[in-house]
C-alpha positions in Angstrom: -11.8 22.9 -6.9 -8.4 22.5 -8.5 -5.9 19.6 -8.5 -2.4 20.3 -7.6 0.1 17.7 -8.5 3.7 18.0 -6.5 6.4 15.6 -5.7 9.3 17.5 -4.0 9.8 20.1 -1.2 11.2 22.6 -4.0 7.6 22.7 -5.4 5.8 22.5 -2.2 7.6 25.7 -1.1 6.7 27.7 -3.7 3.1 26.6 -3.8 2.6 26.7 0.0 1.5 30.3 -0.4 -1.0 29.4 -3.3 -2.6 26.4 -1.2 -2.9 28.7 2.2 -4.8 31.5 0.0 -6.8 28.8 -1.3 -8.2 27.9 2.1 -8.9 24.0 1.4 -10.3 24.6 -2.2 -8.1 22.1 -3.6 -6.9 18.6 -3.8 -3.2 17.6 -3.5 -2.0 14.5 -5.3 1.8 13.9 -4.7 4.0 11.4 -6.7 6.3 11.8 -3.5 9.9 12.2 -5.0 10.9 13.3 -1.3 8.6 10.8 0.4 10.1 11.6 3.9 10.0 15.6 3.5 6.5 16.2 2.1 4.4 15.7 5.3 6.9 17.7 7.8 7.1 20.7 5.3 3.3 20.8 5.0 3.0 20.7 8.4 5.4 23.8 8.9 3.0 25.9 6.7 0.0 24.7 8.6 -1.3 23.0 5.6 -2.9 19.3 5.8 -1.3 16.2 4.4 -1.7 15.4 0.7 -5.0 14.1 -0.4 -3.7 11.6 -2.6 -0.5 9.7 -2.7 0.3 8.6 -6.3 3.5 6.8 -4.9 5.5 6.7 -1.8 9.2 7.6 -3.0 11.6 4.6 -3.8 10.3 1.9 -1.4 9.2 4.3 1.1 12.6 6.6 1.1 13.4 9.8 -1.0 14.9 9.3 -4.4 18.3 10.0 -4.4 19.7 8.0 -7.3 19.1 7.6 -11.0 18.5 3.8 -10.4 15.6 4.9 -8.2 13.8 6.5 -10.9 12.3 3.5 -13.4 10.6 1.7 -10.1 9.3 4.8 -9.2 7.6 5.9 -12.4 5.9 2.8 -12.5 4.3 3.3 -9.0 3.3 6.6 -10.2 1.8 5.0 -13.1 -0.3 2.3 -11.1 -1.5 5.6 -8.6 -2.8 7.6 -11.5 -4.8 4.3 -12.8 -6.0 4.1 -9.4 -7.0 7.5 -8.6 -7.6 8.6 -12.4 -11.4 9.1 -11.8 -10.8 11.2 -8.8 -8.2 13.6 -10.6 -10.6 13.9 -13.2 -13.2 15.8 -10.9 -10.9 18.6 -10.5 -11.6 22.0 -12.8 -7.9 22.1 -13.6 -4.3 20.4 -13.0 -1.7 22.9 -11.3 1.8 22.1 -11.7 4.8 23.9 -10.5 8.4 24.4 -11.9 10.6 21.7 -13.8 10.8 18.3 -12.1 9.9 15.0 -13.2 6.5 15.3 -11.4 6.0 18.5 -13.2 5.9 17.0 -16.5 4.0 13.8 -14.7 1.3 16.2 -13.7 0.8 17.6 -17.1 0.2 14.7 -18.7 -2.2 13.4 -16.2 -4.2 16.5 -16.8 -4.4 16.2 -20.3 -5.4 12.6 -20.2 -8.1 13.2 -18.0 -9.2 16.4 -20.1 -8.5 19.0 -17.8 -6.7 22.1 -18.2 -3.1 22.3 -17.2 -1.7 25.5 -15.4 2.0 25.9 -14.9 3.1 27.7 -12.0 6.7 29.3 -12.6 6.6 28.7 -16.4 8.9 30.4 -18.8 12.1 29.8 -17.3 14.9 28.9 -19.5 18.7 28.4 -19.7 18.7 28.0 -23.5 20.8 24.6 -23.5 19.1 21.2 -23.1 22.1 19.9 -21.7 22.2 22.2 -19.0 20.3 21.7 -16.6 19.1 18.2 -17.7 16.6 17.0 -17.8 15.2 20.3 -16.2 15.2 22.1 -19.2 13.6 19.6 -21.3 10.8 19.2 -18.8 10.2 23.0 -19.0 9.6 23.0 -22.9 7.4 20.0 -22.7 5.6 21.5 -19.8 5.0 24.7 -22.1 3.4 22.6 -24.6 0.8 20.6 -22.5 0.0 23.9 -20.4 -3.0 26.0 -21.5 -2.3 28.7 -18.7 1.5 29.6 -17.8 2.1 31.8 -14.6 5.0 33.5 -15.3 7.5 35.1 -13.0 8.4 38.2 -15.0 8.5 39.7 -18.3 11.3 37.6 -19.4 9.4 34.3 -18.7 6.2 35.4 -19.9 7.5 36.2 -23.5 9.3 32.9 -23.6 5.5 31.1 -23.5 3.7 33.6 -25.8 1.7 31.5 -28.2 1.4 28.7 -26.0 -1.9 29.5 -24.2 -3.0 32.1 -21.6 0.0 33.9 -20.0 -0.4 35.7 -16.7 2.8 37.6 -15.3 3.4 37.5 -11.7 6.2 39.8 -11.8 8.0 37.8 -9.3 8.4 34.2 -8.0 5.9 32.8 -5.5 9.0 32.1 -3.2 8.8 35.6 -1.9 5.7 34.8 -0.5 6.9 31.8 1.0 9.4 33.6 2.8 7.3 36.2 4.2 5.7 33.1 5.8 8.7 31.8 7.9 8.8 33.5 11.5 12.0 34.6 13.1 14.2 32.5 14.8 17.4 30.9 15.1 18.1 27.6 13.2 18.9 24.4 16.0 22.5 24.7 15.2 25.6 25.4 17.2 26.7 28.6 15.7 29.6 31.2 16.4 29.1 34.8 16.8 31.1 35.6 13.8 30.2 35.7 10.0 29.9 32.7 8.3 29.0 31.1 4.8 26.3 28.4 3.9 27.3 25.9 1.5 24.6 23.6 -0.4 25.8 21.3 -2.9 23.0 18.6 -4.2 23.2 18.4 -8.0 24.3 15.6 -9.9 26.0 17.5 -12.6 28.7 18.0 -9.7 28.2 15.0 -7.6 29.1 12.5 -10.3 32.0 14.2 -11.3 34.5 13.1 -8.2 37.6 15.2 -9.8 35.5 18.4 -9.7 33.7 17.8 -6.6 36.8 17.1 -4.7 38.5 20.1 -6.0 35.2 22.2 -5.3 35.4 21.0 -1.6 39.3 21.9 -1.6 38.6 25.5 -2.7 35.9 25.9 -0.2 38.2 24.4 2.7 41.2 27.0 1.5 38.7 29.9 2.2 39.1 31.9 5.4 35.5 32.0 5.9 33.8 29.9 8.6 31.5 27.6 6.8 28.5 25.4 7.2 28.3 22.5 4.7 24.5 21.2 4.6 24.4 17.6 4.4 21.9 16.9 1.7 21.3 12.6 1.5 22.7 12.7 -2.3 25.6 14.9 -1.1 26.6 12.5 2.1 26.6 9.5 -0.4 29.0 11.0 -2.9 31.2 12.1 0.2 30.9 8.4 1.3 31.3 7.0 -2.1 34.5 9.0 -3.3 36.2 8.8 0.5 35.8 12.8 0.7 34.8 15.0 3.6 33.6 18.7 3.8 34.1 21.4 6.2 31.4 22.2 8.8 29.0 19.6 7.9 25.6 19.6 9.5 22.3 18.3 9.2 20.1 19.2 6.2 17.3 21.5 7.8 13.6 22.1 7.2 12.6 25.0 5.0 11.8 27.2 8.2 15.4 26.5 9.9 17.1 26.9 6.3 15.9 30.3 5.6 16.6 31.1 9.4 20.0 30.0 8.7 20.4 32.0 5.5 19.2 35.2 7.6 22.1 35.0 9.9 24.6 34.1 7.0 27.1 36.3 5.4 27.1 34.6 2.0 25.7 31.4 0.2 27.5 28.8 -2.2 25.0 26.4 -3.6 24.1 24.9 -6.9 20.2 25.3 -6.3 18.2 27.5 -8.4 15.8 27.9 -5.4 18.8 29.1 -3.2 20.0 31.6 -6.0 16.2 32.9 -5.7 16.2 33.1 -2.1 19.3 34.8 -2.0 17.9 37.5 -4.2 15.0 38.0 -1.9 17.1 38.1 1.3 19.8 40.5 -0.1 22.3 37.8 0.3 25.6 36.8 -2.1 25.4 33.9 -3.6 27.8 31.8 -5.8 25.6 29.8 -8.0 28.0 26.5 -8.6 26.7 25.1 -11.7 27.1 25.7 -15.5 24.0 27.2 -16.4 21.1 28.9 -14.7 17.6 29.3 -16.2 16.7 31.9 -13.7 17.5 35.7 -13.7 17.1 36.5 -10.0 20.2 38.1 -8.9 22.4 37.7 -11.7 25.0 40.6 -11.9 23.5 41.7 -8.2 23.7 39.3 -5.4 24.5 36.1 -7.7 27.4 35.0 -9.4 27.3 32.0 -12.2 30.5 30.0 -11.5 30.1 27.9 -14.6 31.5 25.4 -12.5 35.0 27.2 -12.8 37.1 26.8 -9.7 38.7 30.4 -10.1 35.2 32.0 -9.9 34.4 30.5 -6.8 37.8 31.3 -5.2 37.3 34.9 -6.5 33.9 34.9 -4.9 35.0 33.7 -1.7 38.0 36.3 -1.7 35.3 39.1 -1.4 31.6 37.8 -0.9 30.2 41.0 0.2 30.8 43.0 -2.6 27.8 41.5 -4.2 24.4 43.1 -3.0 21.2 43.9 -4.6 21.3 47.2 -6.5 17.4 47.0 -7.1 14.4 46.3 -5.1 12.5 43.1 -5.7 9.0 43.5 -7.5 6.4 44.9 -5.0 3.1 43.1 -4.6 2.0 39.2 -4.3 2.7 37.2 -7.1 0.5 34.2 -5.5 -2.4 36.6 -5.0 -2.1 37.2 -9.1 -2.1 33.4 -9.5 -5.2 33.2 -7.2 -7.1 35.7 -8.5 -6.8 34.5 -11.7 -7.7 31.1 -11.2 -11.1 32.3 -9.4 -11.3 34.6 -12.6 -11.3 31.4 -14.7 -14.0 29.8 -12.2 -11.5 26.9 -11.2 -11.8 28.2 -7.7 
């Protein structure tokens, strides 16, 4: 049995195909960074709730501000002390990606003397400041992990020399998308083409002037827009006295993917959305300074570097950005599970 440590929906979405293939032969421990979303997301995938709750977010709600972090970290530390002996019974500790939970899970694995396996290893932007703290978390985790599951040759080269490297050729997100059944999102959508906007990174939200200018550029577009209200985004809009066009509540993962399947393009600062739009062959403007992900760049994805002229140019003709090469064949999740079995971890 393995112990999987996760705390956000982004991690769990990409780990869900792995958990499904393990057929119950795992223990899921959560730090609950996004505590209100974890159980509903697992239920969507037909997976059981977490086995171990190391914390419960910020007093039972999702972390949505930097000020929430210190108390949450203290809760995670207390949870680890309570459950340390249980976590030590697993054959290895599996972590994913580049969240605070990723680094915490890797540290926990080392403390209980279990090998750490890092799924989605080797991604780099090359700039410690962008994205912050994700780039630093990835570098630290690469030094703590013994096994690195890298989504492509470039990522695999980055972690060479840090332990055992397995190239999964693609991101496990590809397998998660395949688990989403057809259907329509629970929104009143018109019959014409529309774009989806999803902005929630503090890099943008903490800069009122840039955030306001981004909204004005979006509003000036001739396209119909669906603006997804993440809690941190809604809080920033209230704080600054701003509004956004076409606001709708945040959706669960299945309905989010159903929305993307109907969309004409996406504007987002999410690395996950960059990957999703690549596999869905959907034009995407990645509104951030740097991205550590290569999926779609030069094809479906355009990196704005937070320049408004780049955003405006994308909105003028998003349809010209289409994928030129097919995504890799085969299941990256199957490669991970096969390797875990070969090592005797499951």
